[in-house]
C-alpha positions as CSV (number, residue, x, y, z in Angstrom):
1,X,-22.4,16.9,-76.6
2,X,-19.2,17.0,-74.5
3,X,-19.4,17.0,-70.7
4,X,-18.7,20.3,-69.0
5,X,-15.2,21.0,-67.7
6,X,-14.5,20.4,-64.0
7,X,-14.6,24.1,-63.3
8,X,-18.0,24.5,-65.1
9,X,-19.4,21.6,-63.1
10,X,-18.1,23.2,-59.8
11,X,-19.9,26.4,-60.7
12,X,-23.2,24.5,-61.2
13,X,-22.7,22.8,-57.8
14,X,-22.1,26.2,-56.1
15,X,-25.2,27.6,-57.8
16,X,-27.3,24.9,-56.3
17,X,-25.6,25.3,-52.9
18,X,-26.5,29.1,-53.0
19,X,-30.0,28.2,-54.0
20,X,-30.6,26.1,-50.9
21,X,-30.2,28.2,-47.7
22,X,-31.1,25.3,-45.4
23,X,-27.7,23.8,-44.4
24,X,-29.3,20.6,-43.1
25,X,-31.0,19.9,-46.4
26,X,-28.3,21.3,-48.7
27,X,-26.4,18.1,-49.4
28,X,-29.6,16.2,-50.3
29,X,-30.9,19.0,-52.5
30,X,-27.6,19.4,-54.3
31,X,-27.2,15.7,-54.9
32,X,-30.7,15.4,-56.2
33,X,-30.3,18.2,-58.7
34,X,-26.8,17.3,-59.8
35,X,-27.9,13.7,-60.6
36,X,-30.5,15.2,-63.0
37,X,-28.1,17.8,-64.3
38,X,-25.4,15.1,-65.1
39,X,-27.9,13.0,-67.0
40,X,-29.3,16.0,-68.8
41,X,-25.9,17.0,-70.0
42,X,-24.8,13.5,-70.7
43,X,-27.9,12.9,-72.9
44,X,-27.1,16.1,-74.9
45,X,-30.3,17.9,-73.8
46,X,-28.6,21.2,-72.8
47,X,-28.3,23.8,-75.5
48,X,-25.1,25.9,-75.8
49,X,-26.4,28.7,-73.6
50,X,-27.7,26.4,-70.8
51,X,-24.8,26.6,-68.3
52,X,-24.1,30.3,-68.7
53,X,-27.7,31.1,-68.0
54,X,-27.8,28.7,-65.2
55,X,-25.0,30.3,-63.2
56,X,-25.7,33.9,-64.4
57,X,-27.1,36.7,-62.3
58,X,-30.7,36.4,-63.6
59,X,-33.0,34.5,-61.2
60,X,-35.6,34.3,-63.9
61,X,-33.3,32.4,-66.3
62,X,-32.1,30.2,-63.4
63,X,-35.7,29.2,-62.6
64,X,-36.5,28.5,-66.2
65,X,-33.4,26.4,-66.7
66,X,-34.0,24.6,-63.4
67,X,-37.5,23.9,-64.7
68,X,-36.1,22.2,-67.8
69,X,-34.2,19.8,-65.5
70,X,-37.2,19.0,-63.5
71,X,-39.4,18.4,-66.5
72,X,-36.8,16.1,-68.0
73,X,-36.7,14.2,-64.8
74,X,-40.5,13.9,-64.7
75,X,-40.6,12.6,-68.3
76,X,-37.8,10.1,-67.6
77,X,-39.8,8.8,-64.7
78,X,-42.8,8.5,-67.0
79,X,-40.9,6.2,-69.3
80,X,-39.8,8.7,-72.1
81,X,-36.4,8.9,-73.7
82,X,-35.5,12.4,-74.7
83,X,-33.5,14.2,-77.3
84,X,-32.9,17.8,-78.1
85,X,-31.0,20.2,-80.2
86,X,-30.2,23.9,-80.2
87,X,-32.9,24.5,-82.8
88,X,-36.5,23.2,-82.2
89,X,-38.7,22.5,-79.3
90,X,-37.2,21.7,-75.9
91,X,-37.7,17.9,-76.1
92,X,-38.4,15.2,-78.6
93,X,-39.9,12.6,-76.3
94,X,-40.3,9.0,-77.3
95,X,-42.2,6.2,-75.4
96,X,-42.4,2.9,-77.2
97,X,-43.2,3.7,-80.9
98,X,-44.8,7.0,-80.1
99,X,-43.0,10.4,-80.4
100,X,-44.2,13.8,-79.3
101,X,-42.6,17.2,-79.3
102,X,-42.8,19.0,-76.0
103,X,-42.2,22.7,-75.5
104,X,-41.8,24.0,-71.9
105,X,-42.6,27.6,-71.0
106,X,-42.2,29.0,-67.4
107,X,-43.9,32.4,-67.4
108,X,-42.5,35.0,-65.0
109,X,-44.6,37.5,-63.1
110,X,-44.8,40.8,-65.1
111,X,-47.1,42.9,-63.0
112,X,-47.1,44.2,-59.5
113,X,-50.1,41.9,-58.6
114,X,-48.4,38.8,-60.0
115,X,-45.1,39.7,-58.3
116,X,-46.9,40.3,-54.9
117,X,-48.7,37.0,-55.2
118,X,-45.7,35.0,-56.1
119,X,-43.5,36.5,-53.4
120,X,-42.4,33.9,-50.8
121,X,-44.0,34.0,-47.4
122,X,-42.0,35.3,-44.4
123,X,-41.7,33.0,-41.5
124,X,-43.8,33.9,-38.5
125,X,-45.9,36.5,-40.4
126,X,-49.5,36.2,-41.5
127,X,-50.1,37.2,-45.1
128,X,-53.4,37.5,-46.9
129,X,-53.2,38.0,-50.6
130,X,-55.7,38.2,-53.5
131,X,-55.2,35.6,-56.2
132,X,-54.8,37.5,-59.5
133,X,-56.6,34.8,-61.5
134,X,-57.2,36.9,-64.6
135,X,-53.6,38.0,-64.8
136,X,-52.3,34.5,-64.3
137,X,-54.6,33.4,-67.2
138,X,-53.3,36.2,-69.4
139,X,-49.7,35.1,-68.7
140,X,-50.6,31.6,-69.8
141,X,-52.3,32.8,-72.9
142,X,-49.4,35.0,-73.8
143,X,-47.0,32.1,-73.4
144,X,-49.1,29.8,-75.5
145,X,-49.4,32.4,-78.2
146,X,-45.6,32.7,-78.3
147,X,-45.1,29.0,-78.5
148,X,-47.7,28.6,-81.2
149,X,-45.7,31.0,-83.3
150,X,-42.5,29.1,-82.6
151,X,-44.2,25.8,-83.6
152,X,-45.2,27.3,-86.9
153,X,-41.6,28.2,-87.6
154,X,-40.4,24.7,-86.6
155,X,-42.9,23.1,-88.9
156,X,-42.0,25.4,-91.8
157,X,-38.3,24.5,-91.2
158,X,-39.1,20.7,-91.3
159,X,-38.1,20.1,-87.7
160,X,-41.5,19.0,-86.6
161,X,-42.9,16.3,-88.9
162,X,-46.4,16.6,-90.4
163,X,-47.6,13.6,-88.4
164,X,-45.8,14.3,-85.2
165,X,-47.9,15.6,-82.2
166,X,-46.8,18.8,-80.5
167,X,-47.8,19.9,-77.0
168,X,-46.9,22.8,-74.8
169,X,-46.2,22.4,-71.1
170,X,-47.0,25.6,-69.1
171,X,-45.1,25.6,-65.8
172,X,-46.8,27.5,-62.9
173,X,-43.7,27.6,-60.8
174,X,-42.9,31.3,-61.0
175,X,-46.5,32.5,-60.7
176,X,-47.5,30.7,-57.5
177,X,-45.6,30.6,-54.2
178,X,-47.4,27.4,-53.2
179,X,-47.8,25.3,-56.4
180,X,-50.3,22.9,-54.8
181,X,-52.3,22.7,-58.0
182,X,-52.7,24.0,-61.6
183,X,-56.3,25.2,-61.2
184,X,-57.9,28.5,-62.2
185,X,-60.8,30.5,-60.9
186,X,-63.3,27.8,-61.8
187,X,-61.4,25.3,-59.5
188,X,-60.7,23.3,-62.6
189,X,-57.3,23.0,-64.3
190,X,-56.1,26.1,-66.2
191,X,-55.6,24.1,-69.4
192,X,-59.3,23.3,-69.3
193,X,-60.2,26.9,-68.7
194,X,-58.0,28.2,-71.5
195,X,-58.7,25.4,-74.0
196,X,-62.4,25.3,-73.7
197,X,-63.2,28.8,-72.3
198,X,-64.3,27.3,-69.0
199,X,-65.1,30.1,-66.6
200,X,-66.3,30.8,-63.1
201,X,-69.2,28.9,-61.6
202,X,-72.6,30.6,-61.6
203,X,-75.1,29.7,-58.9
204,X,-78.8,30.7,-59.0
205,X,-80.3,30.9,-55.5
206,X,-83.9,31.3,-54.5
207,X,-84.2,34.6,-52.7
208,X,-86.9,33.4,-50.3
209,X,-85.7,29.9,-49.4
210,X,-82.0,30.3,-50.0
211,X,-81.9,27.0,-51.9
212,X,-79.7,26.5,-54.9
213,X,-82.0,26.4,-58.0
214,X,-79.3,25.9,-60.6
215,X,-75.6,26.0,-61.2
216,X,-73.5,26.2,-64.3
217,X,-70.2,27.6,-65.6
218,X,-69.6,30.7,-67.7
219,X,-68.1,30.4,-71.1
220,X,-65.3,32.9,-71.4
221,X,-64.4,33.6,-75.0
222,X,-61.9,36.3,-74.2
223,X,-60.0,38.0,-71.3
224,X,-59.5,41.7,-71.3
225,X,-56.1,43.1,-70.4
226,X,-56.3,45.6,-67.5
227,X,-55.4,49.1,-68.7
228,X,-55.2,48.5,-72.4
229,X,-58.7,47.2,-72.9
230,X,-57.3,44.7,-75.4
231,X,-59.2,41.4,-75.5
232,X,-57.3,38.1,-75.8
233,X,-59.0,34.9,-77.0
234,X,-59.5,32.5,-74.1
235,X,-61.1,29.5,-75.8
236,X,-58.1,28.4,-77.8
237,X,-59.4,25.1,-79.1
238,X,-62.1,27.0,-81.0
239,X,-59.5,29.0,-82.9
240,X,-58.4,27.4,-86.2
241,X,-54.8,28.6,-85.8
242,X,-54.4,26.3,-82.8
243,X,-55.4,23.1,-84.4
244,X,-51.9,22.0,-85.1
245,X,-51.3,21.9,-81.3
246,X,-52.3,18.5,-80.0
247,X,-53.0,19.9,-76.5
248,X,-51.3,21.5,-73.6
249,X,-50.8,20.7,-70.0
250,X,-50.2,22.7,-66.9
251,X,-47.6,21.5,-64.4
252,X,-46.2,23.0,-61.2
253,X,-42.5,22.0,-61.2
254,X,-41.8,22.7,-57.5
255,X,-38.7,21.9,-55.4
256,X,-40.6,19.6,-53.1
257,X,-39.9,16.9,-55.7
258,X,-36.6,16.4,-53.8
259,X,-38.7,14.9,-51.0
260,X,-40.7,12.8,-53.4
261,X,-43.8,15.0,-53.7
262,X,-45.4,14.7,-57.2
263,X,-45.9,17.6,-59.5
264,X,-49.5,18.8,-59.9
265,X,-50.4,18.4,-63.5
266,X,-53.4,18.3,-65.9
267,X,-53.6,17.9,-69.7
268,X,-56.3,19.3,-72.0
269,X,-56.6,17.4,-75.3
270,X,-57.5,19.6,-78.3
271,X,-60.6,17.9,-79.8
272,X,-60.0,19.6,-83.1
273,X,-56.2,18.8,-83.4
274,X,-55.1,17.8,-86.8
275,X,-52.5,15.6,-85.1
276,X,-54.0,14.3,-81.9
277,X,-52.0,13.0,-79.0
278,X,-52.8,9.4,-77.9
279,X,-54.7,9.6,-74.6
280,X,-52.7,8.8,-71.5
281,X,-49.4,8.9,-73.3
282,X,-48.1,11.6,-70.9
283,X,-48.6,10.6,-67.3
284,X,-50.3,13.7,-65.9
285,X,-52.6,13.5,-62.9
286,X,-55.6,14.6,-64.9
287,X,-56.6,14.4,-68.5
288,X,-59.5,16.3,-70.1
289,X,-61.2,16.4,-73.4
290,X,-64.4,17.9,-74.8
291,X,-66.8,18.0,-77.7
292,X,-69.2,20.6,-79.1
293,X,-72.9,19.6,-79.2
294,X,-75.4,22.2,-80.4
295,X,-72.9,25.0,-79.6
296,X,-72.4,23.7,-76.1
297,X,-69.2,22.3,-74.8
298,X,-69.4,18.9,-73.2
299,X,-66.3,18.6,-71.2
300,X,-65.2,15.5,-69.3
301,X,-62.3,14.2,-67.4
302,X,-60.9,11.0,-68.7
303,X,-60.7,7.9,-66.6
304,X,-57.2,6.8,-65.6
305,X,-55.6,4.3,-68.0
C-alpha cells in the first residue's frame, strides 16, 4: 500500500497534536504515535478508510483507530509480524510457524451510566461513581456476538482457513476512565467471567460468631438487559456456536504506553475450541483455561511460560 501524501501525513500529525493538550508532553506523544503510524502504514495494515476516520470529527472512530495502532505496536513488541487487508479480520499475526487471526473491538459507551463512568475526571474535584459492571459486561457480550458473526462470514468466504485459530481482543479503553485492569465484578478478568460464566463471590458468614463459613463464586448463565428484560448468554464457552473461536482476551489499550506502562491484559482459552490456540502464544499478563467436571467448572490460571 502506498504511503500517504505529505498533506495527509501532516493532517495525522495535527490530529495527534490536538489530542495531546499538554504542551510539555506533546512532542514526545506525537513522536511515539507517529512512529507506530508510519510502520502501520508502511506494512500495509491500514484499510482504505483508516486516514479519513482518523482525522474526521468522530471521537469514537478516532479512539477505535488509535486502538488499532496501539494493538499493532503491542503485537510487534510480542514478536508477531502482521498483515491485513480491506476484507477480513484486523490482523493476521504470525510468530514463528504459528499464525492466528486477531479481531479487535473497542466498545463505546452506549448508556448514560456507561458514559458517566467513562467521563474523565476533573482536576481538583472529588468524584464518586458507581461501576456499571453489568452494563460493561453487556457491551462486551454484544461486541463478541458481532465479531462471531463476522468470523462466520470470513470462514464462509475462505479468508480464515479451517485450521487457523481465531481470537477476539476486546479493548476496555472507551468504557473505563482509568484502565488499570480488565477485571469484572468478581475481581477476575472479564474474559473469564464471560467465557465461563464466572460471577460475583458469595460468602457464607456465621451470624453468631461472624466467621466465614464458606465462600464460592456464582455461575452466571445469562445477563438481563435493563429495561427490555432480554437475557443474553454470559457463559459463551458453553454455547456450541462459539466453538470456532479459539478464545478471547481483554486488553486496556491506554495512552500511558507512551511512558512505558504495560497494557493490562488477560486471555481466556476456549476449552471446547475446534481450533485451539497454543498456550502462551500471545503474551498477555494472565492466561486462563477451564474444564467441566460433573457439571462444575474447574477454572485455573496458567503458569507463566
